[in-house]
N, C-alpha and C positions, 0 to 999 in steps of 0.2 A: 628902074633908077637908075642915073648916069653913074658916069666914076664922080662925081664932083658931091653927089647925093651920100655914093659910099663913104664918101673921106668924110662927109659931115657927120654922118651918124656914127661911124668910126671915133670920131673925135668926141661927139657927144655923152659917149660912155665912159670916156676917160678924163673926166673934167677933173680940175683939182678939189681935192676933197672929197670925191665919192666914188665907188666902185660898184660891183654888181654884186647882184645876190644869185646863187646858183640854187636853185627850186626845181630842180628836173630830176628827182629822184625816182626812180622805177618803183613798179608796183612792189617787189619784194624788198628794196631798199626801205619806203615808206614804210611798209610794215613792219621791218625789222625798229625802225624808231618809235611807231606808234606803241609796238609789244615792249620797250623799255619804259612808257610810262602805263601801259595797262590798257589801252584802248584799242579799239577793232579799227582795221584801214578798211573804212568803206568811203565811195564816193562823196557823202556828205561829210565824213570827217576829214576827209583829205581837200575839201573845199574850205570846210570852217578853218582848217588849219591855215591853209596858206593865205585865206582871206586875212587872217589877223595880222599875219608879216603884211602884206601889202597896204593895209590900212591903218597901220601904226602913225599916228599923229606926228608928220614931218619927217616921214621917211625918205622923201623925194630929196630931202637937204644932204643925205648920206649916200644914198643907193640910185645909181641912174638908171638899170637896167636890171631885167629879173630874167633868167635862162627859166623855161617854164617846160612841165613835160607834156605830152600829147595831148593828153585828156584836161591838163588845166587850163591850156590855150583855148580851148573850146567850150569850157564850164561857165556857168553865170553863177555871183555871188546868191545869198539868200534872199537878197532885195530884188533877184533876176537882173541883176547890171552883170554884163559880161565880164570877168576877170581883165581882159585885156583891156577894156576901158577904163577900170578901176585903176590901173597901173599908170595907163596915161594921165589920168585925170589928178594922179600923188604924183606926176612928175616922173615918171618912169619911163624907160622902153622896154617892151615886152619882145622877148627871145625865147627859141626855141631848141631844144636836144633834138639832134635828126640822126645820129650814129644809132645801129641795130645793136649794139655791145660788141665787146671784144668774144671773140670765138676762137679755139685752137687753130695754130697756126699749121696746117699739112707738115709733115716730115722735120716737127720742130716741136718737139715736147717741152712742157713747161712756158711756152711762149704762145703770144697771140696775138689776132691780127682784127681789126674794128671792122666790121661789115655793115650794110647799109647804102651800098652805091646803088644798087640796082632798084628801080623806080625812083630814085630820089629826084630827079627833076621835076616829076609829077607832083611829089609830096612838098618840094620847095615853092611851088606856086602858089599851093594851096595855103601853105603856112603865109606867105605874103598876103594873100586875101582874108586870111583869116586876123592878121594884124600884125605879126611877127616883122621883127625890120633886123634882126641878128639871130645867126645860127651858132650850134658848137657842136665841134666832132671831137671825140676823147680817143685817144692811142694810149696803149699800157707798155712798158718795158721791166721785167725783172730784171737786176742783178741776181747773177748766181754764177755757178762754174761753167764759164764757158758763153755764158749769156749776158745780156742781147746779142743774138747772132748778126749778121750782116743781112741774113734773109729778114729777119724780123724787123730791123731797123728801115730797110728800103721799102717791104710790102706796109708799113705803117705810112710812110714818108708819102708815098703814091696815093694812097686812099686819102690822107689829107688833104694834098694839094687836090686831088680830081674834086675831092668835095666843096672845098675853096671857091673851085673857078665855078662849079656848079650853082653855089650860093650867090656869088657875085653876077651871074648871069641873071639870077632872078630877082635880084634887089637885094640881096639879104646883106650885110657884114657875117664873114664867118670869125669865129674863133677857132683858132685851130691850137690843139691842146695835145701835146705828147708829154707824158706823164711817165717819168721814171720813178717808179715806187720807191717806197720807203722800207718795205719788208726786206728783212735780211740783216747779215752781223758787218755788211761792208762798210769801210771806213769813209771818211767824206772826199778824200782823193778820188775812189773809183766813181761815186756818184759824179763827181765833177766832170771826169774822162767821159762818161756814159753819154752824161746830158748834154755836152759839149758837142760828141759825134754826132747823137740822135737829132740835136737843131741843125748842125750843118746840113744833113742829108735832107731834113723837113725844109731848108729854105733852097737848096738846088732843086727839090722837086716843086716847089711853088713857082721857082723861077722858068723851069721846062714849062708849066703849064700856064703861064703869064699871068697869074693872081697879080691884082693890083696891090702892093704893099700897102701902100696909104689907105687900102680899104678894107684893113682886116685887122684882127688884133692876135696876140700871141698870149695862151693860159699855158704856161710850164710850171714843171715842178720847180723849189728852191732847192739849193746846192746844200743837202743836210747828209748828216751819218745816217748810217740805215739804222731803224729803231731799236735792232737787237745789238749792235756795236756799244761794245764796253769805253769806248773814247767818244765821249760826243763831244761836237763843235760847239762851242759857244756864239751866242748871237751876233757878236761882232765878223767872227771867223766865216759865218754864215753868209752874212750880209756881202762881205769884202769878196769870198769865191765867186757866188751867184750873181753880181753886177759883173765880175771879170768874165765868168762864162759868157753871160748876154752880149756882152761887148764885144767878144770873139766871133760870135754866131748870130747876132741879130741885124738886120740892116736900119740906119738910121730912118728909114722912110716908113718904118713901122710907127704908127701912132701911141701905142701904148702894150704894156707887158701887164697882163692882169693874172696875177699868181693864183696858184690852188691850193689850197691847206693841206692837201693831201695825208690826212693821218697826224699832223701837228697840234698839241693842245691849243685851245682859242688866244693863249695868252702868248705861245710861243709863235704862232702866225701874224700876231701882230706886231710884237716885239722885232720879228726880222723884218717884216715889211718898213716899219720905222726906222730901223737901223739901215737899211738900204737908202730910205730917201734923206737918211741925213749924211749919208758921203759925200767928199768936199767936192768930187768932180762932176760937173755938170753933165747929164745926162741926156741922149738923144730921143728918148719915148718916154711917158710918164710910165712911172712905176704903180700899179694900181692892186685892187684885189678883186676875185672871183670866187669866193669863199661859199660852200653849201653849210659842212656840219659845224665849222667854225664860227657861223654868224646863228646858227641855229639852234644847237645844244643847250643853251642856256632858256632860251625863250619856249621851247617845246618843253620842257621841265616845269616852267615856270606855268605854264598854259595848262597842260595835264588833260586837256581833252576835256575841260570843263567851261562853259558860258562865262561863269561867275570870274573867271580867272583872264579873261580876255586882256584887262588893264596890264595886269601882272604881266602876261606872257609880252605884249608890245612893248614895256618899260624895259624889258631883259634884253631883246631885239634891239631895240634903239640904242642902248647901253655899248652890244657890241658892233654896230652899223657906226656908231660915232666914234666909237676908239678907233676903226680902221679907218675912217675915213681922217681923223688925225694922221696917223700913219704913213697915208699918203703923200704927207706934208712933209714927213718926219717931225711930227709936234704931238707926238703921243706920250704920256707922260700917267704911270701906272698909279 
């Protein structure tokens, strides 16, 4: 895929009124989700659940692309149709999570670095052949006593940049995800400081690796108070600080920023995105979403693992997707 093709795909993932569904839960994560509704996690149940989301009537009106787990990219629906084809038929671009998870960073207790670069080139080529057209790699940063350290910030930024370069080489649009976690009692000032530093280093490494900025997307956290902080910033402050942080760090060449929900409630994730898109100053990039749990919690509960509840699950999913689609335009009404 040429640079022009990468740019077209990147822009196609962030059109007005649409965002990305993150359905790339690992086996342990999806098992926890299924435990919450009392069903077992099997290949069939995982397939049926994700098929429910992918075939919701009109889902392509609000969802531009879906990040898949390796298993899902290879799966076929109950009728034998590959799920990749199901997505395309419903107007969505298939994507794939390619990292191998955050592992302990040597010499730095309580910090992690994301692994998965070994063998990545071959995996990316296979994923392209299987129908994926974009990828995702997540790095995590914990705020605590003296952390994140420069070592953690630098190691993760370097891995993100190398991953992004390899993805583009394979014709795949990379979604670069540096996530400053909400865990902790830190205030919004510290979250903004850490997020700004992490993003500065990430884009420095992306430049070193000559990643085509027009052919990538950024998936950052929002600038919020730590979840245990007694003084929680309101919606407007989160919006203003997040956009300020992004203006300072993200080049205008990047076509879109697709936020993660990061443990926010469904409603908060939508309200924060909506408030950012209501700010009066024009923005150089599209602000959209790449939510997992914030899109899936309601439909998972409504579905409950029962075929009879398929329509109820799809209706709950569409409600959340439509709300967030409106938020990308600053048009969400509670």
